[in-house]
N, C-alpha and C positions, 0 to 999 in steps of 0.2 A: 377252175379252182374256187372253192367256197370263199365268200367274202364276209367280213364282219360288218356290223351295223355302223352307219355313218356317224351316229351320235357319239360313238366312242372317241371320235376325233376331238370332241368338245369336253371330254372328261379329264379333269385334273386330278391331283392327289394331295395328300398332306406331305409336303416336301421335306419336312424335318426327318422323315424316315430315310430319305436318300442320304442325308448327312450322317445318319446313324450307320448306314451301310459302310460308308467311307471310314468312319471312326472304328467300326468293328474290324474292317480289313487291316487297318493300321495296327490295331491292338493285337490281331492274330499273328503279326510278324514279330511280336515280342516287345512292342513299344508301349509305354504308359500313356493312357488317354484320360483326359479330364472331361467328362461328359456334360457339357453345358447345352447340348443340342436338343434334347427331347424332354418335354414337360411331363415325364412320368415321375412317380413318387417312390423313393426307396425306403419309405417308412411302412412297416407292415400294417395291414388292416387290423383294427383293434380285436383282441381275442374274443370279446363277447359277441361281436358281429360274426366272426368265423364260427363260433360255437352255435349260433342260431342257424347258420347255413347248414352246418353238419347235422344239427338236430332235425331240421326240415327234411334233409335227405333220408335220415334214419326213419322219420315218421311217414315216409312214402310220398312226399310232395315232389315227385319226379316226372309227373305227366303233364298233359295239357292243362291250361287254366284260362280264364277269360282274356280275350284279346286286349281290352283296355287295362288289364291288371287286376289282381285280386282285390276284393272290396276293402280288406283290412289295410292294405298299403295305400290305396287311393284315399281312404279316409285320413290316414296318418299324414300323407303328403299335403292334402288340402288344409289340414289343421296347421301343420308346421310352416308351410310356405306362406299361407295367408297371415298367420300370426306375425311372422317376421317382416311382413310387408304392410301390415295394417289393413289388410283386405280380407273380406270373407269369401272363401272359395268353398265349393261343395265337391264331394267325390266325383260328381258328373263333369266337373271341369278338368279332371286329371286323367291323363292317358299315359300309362307306364310304357317305357320303351327300353331298348337295349343300349342304354347310355344316352348322352345328350346329343350326339352327332345325328342320329336318325330324325331328331326333331327338325333339323334344318331341311332335310330332303322332303319330309312329309308336309311341313309348313308350305314349302314352295309348290308341291303337288296340289295342295288344297287351295291356294289363293292366286297362283300365277298361271295364266294361259301362255302357250307358245307365242313368242313375239313380244310379250309384255316386258316392261323394264322393272328391275328391282335394284334399289340403291343398297350398297354394302360398303363397309369400311375398308380402306386400303391405306397403309398396311392393315391386314386383318387376317383372321383365320382363313386359310386358303380354300377350305371346303365350301365357303359361301359362294365364291366366284365359280368354282367347279360345278356345283349343283345347279346354279342359275343357268349356266350355259348348257350343261348336259341335258337339262329338261326343256331346252328350247327358248329360254328367256334371254333378255339382253341385260348383261351385268353392267351396272353403272356405278363406278367407284366414287366414294367421297373421301376427301383427304383430311389429314390432321396437320396442324401447324405447331411448331415448338413453342413452349412457354417456359417460364422460370421454374415451374413445378412439374413439367412433363410435356403433355401435348393436349391440344384442344381441337375439337371438330371445327372445320371451316364451314360455318353455318351458311355463309353467303353462297358457297359453292353448292351446298346441299340444296338450297332454294333454287339456284339457277339450273340444277340438274333435273328438276321435276318437270315432266311433260304430261299431257293428257293420257299417255300410255303407261304411266308409272303405276304399278300395282301395290308395291310394298317397299318398306325400308327395313333393313337389318341393323339393329342397334346393339352394340356390345359395350355396355358400361363395364368398368373393371376389365380392361381390354387385353386380349392376347393378340399380338405380341408386345404391345408398347406399354402395357400397364396403365393406360390413360383412364382417369376417373372423371366423369362429368361433374361439373358444378351443378347446383340446383337450377341455376339459370339456363345452363346448356341443356339439361334434361327437359326442362319446361319448353325450351325452344323446339326441340325435336318433337315433343308431344304436340305442340301447336301446329307444326308443319304437317304432321300426320293427320290431325283433325281437319285442318284447312283443306287438305287435298284428298281427304277420305282414303287414307292409305292403311293397309294392314301393316302391323309391326311385329317382327320377331325380336324379342328382347332376350339376348343371350346372357343369362345370369349364372354362368358356370362358376364364376369366382365371387359370387355375392357374399359368401361367408369366409372366403380366404383373404382375410384382411387383418392388419396388425394395429392400426389406429383408425379412429373414426367409426362411422356407422353407415351401412349401405342403405340406399333407397332404390326402389323400383319405379320405373316409368309407369307401371300399372296403377300406382297410387294416385296419379294425377287424374282429376275428373275427366271423363270421356275416353280414357285409355284402356280400361280393363275390357271393354267390349270390342276392342279392335286389336288386342295384343295377345300374342302367344309367348309365354315364358318358357325358355329352355332351362331345365334343371337337371343336374347330374350329381350322383353320389361319388363320382370319381375323385373330385378334388377335396371336398370337405372331409370325406371318410376314408381316403386312401384306398378306393375300391376301383381303380382304373381297369383292372382285368376282369372284374365282376360284370361289367357292362350293364349298368342299371341307371336309369334316368327317367325323366318324364317331360311331357308337355302340360302346361297349365293354360287352358284356352277357353274362350267362350264356348258354350255348350254346342252350338251349331258346328263349330270347327272341331271340337273334341270328338263329335260323332264321326266326322270324316276321318280324322286321324285314327280312330279305333278301327274303322273299316280298312284303312291302309295297313294297319298292323296285321289284321287277319289275312290280307293278301300277301304281305311280305314275309312274315315269320311266324304266323299263327299267334304267338304269345311270347312274352318275355319269360326267361327261365323261371320256373315256379319257385324252386327253393331259394333262389337268389332274392326273390321278392320278400321272403320271410326275414332274410338277413337285413333287407332295407328297413323293415319295420323296427327291428332291434336297433339299427343305426339311429333312427329318428327318435325312438322312445326310450332307449337304454341310456347308460351312463354317457355323459358328454365330456368327461375329463380328457379322454384321448384326443378329442378334437382340439381342445385348448393346448394340450401337450404338443401336438403336431404344429400348431401355429407358433408356439414358442420356439420350436426347432427351426421352422422356416424363417422366422423373424431374425434369429441369430445368423442364419445363412445370408439373408438379405443384407444385414448390416455389414457383415464381413465382405461380401461381394461389392457393395457400393463403395465402401472405404477403399478397397483395392483398385477398383476401376477408376475412381477419381484421382488415384495416385499415379496412374499410368500416363505418361506424356502424350498429349493429343487425344485423350479419351475423357468423356464426361457423361454423367447420368444424374438425373434427379432421383431422389429416394422415394420410391412408390409406396403407398400405404396398403396396397393390395396385390393380389395375384402372386406368382413366384417367378416373374420374369423381369429382366432389365433390358433396356433398349438404348444402349449408349451410342452417342455420336463418336465415330472413329475417324472423322474426316482428316484431322490434322495428323493423327497417327499414321494413316495410310500415306499421306503426302510425305511424311518424314521417311517412310520406308520405300517410297517411290512407286506405290500402287495406284492405279486408276480404276481397277475393277475390284469391287468388294469380295467377289467370289475368289479371286486369286489371293487376296489377303487372308481369307478364311482357310483356304487350302494350305497355304504356307504356314499359317499359325498352327494347324494340326501337325504338320510334319516337322516343324522346328521347335514347338513347345509342348505338343500333345493336347493343347486346348481345342476342343471341338465345339463349334457353335453354328447357329444359323445366321443368315444375313437378311437384310431388308428384302432382297429379291425372293426369298422363300415365302413371302407373305403378300403376294400380289404384284402385278406389273407396275413398274416404276411410272409415276405420273409426270406429265409435263411440268417443268419448272423445279423439279426436285434436284437440289444441288448437294445436299449433305449426305454423308454415308453413315449407315447404322448397322449394327449387328444385334442379335438377340441372345442373351445369356439366360438359360433356365437353371435355377439353382435348387429345384425340387428333388433332384436325384443325385446330389453330390454334397458330401459333408464338409464342415468348416475346414478341417485340416487340408482336404484336397482342394477346396476353394482357394485357400491361402497359397498352396503349392502351385496350382495351375496358373492362377492369375499373377503370382509372383514370377513365374517363368515367362509369361506373356509380357509383363512389364520389363523384365531384363532384356528380352529380345528387342523390344521397341527402343528402350533406353540406349542400348549399345549400338544401334544401327548407325 
């Protein structure tokens, strides 16, 4: 009998989609579901971006195009990303890709040899761990510790985890799933660790501009970091273009050339007409971006207020992303649960509220005692937030 490749045993997945399947099955039986599980956006892509895409199709931009992206988009990205980070990038630093996720895989292909170690955040986006292990590397998690304002990286653990075999560190400021945002001191510390140990850095900046207060900063703006860092950029979050699959890597030229070659090997090029939509997104009216942030901020405020009103649940109010990562330890104890997965399953069937848990974002680390869930509010409107979390509160209160 034919056998499949052994490497598939090391391949993970984005586990939020498995939660989506359970929620869809429950809804198909006629039950109401409140979808806090998937970080999609139920706000339409702005009309001027859609019109640019349709115009490009009508104008015949439906064939192949350059592997690293069309020059006009690379130029627009270099200008926009560089200006917002206070760095000068050239189009040669930019490699357009089919969303932000391929940047993770191609970064690892470019800088990690089989057997080498890569540090990654845990809890964190599950594709980090999946791709490190799938490509033959050793995934080394670093943890976060709770603070009064959210979470902070355990810098001592990061330092203790580095060995002569460490090739890179993945750094996700404005973090999914926990919405953690680095202080300037924490960002500087990660930069100094990378410089001291001569590490490559993947800076996942998917939520760089999905923020409600404050100003984002990139680790690439710290001296010595631009030449060792690849920025992951995506149109999905800022422009509500999740299904368009458009993003890019911003990298030192030597890495950008490798990433471009990987593009040619993997998919030839990113969809031509979608790239023209990307230009319009960057250079066209920006009012829809602010309008969407205003909507998301309203959802954040409603969700945070309700979560903190539920007995045994608490969360700090994040300034960015569209996720909450509340501590539910006491709520679970009140209901008699020891496994957060059981708590999540029963919450769906008893209240209709569907969410991911800490276990969907990496293997639990030694010493973890608190229980957490993730609530994504990008795809659910305020009335449904109020209804769903109200039902969750009633279930827990009356237990």
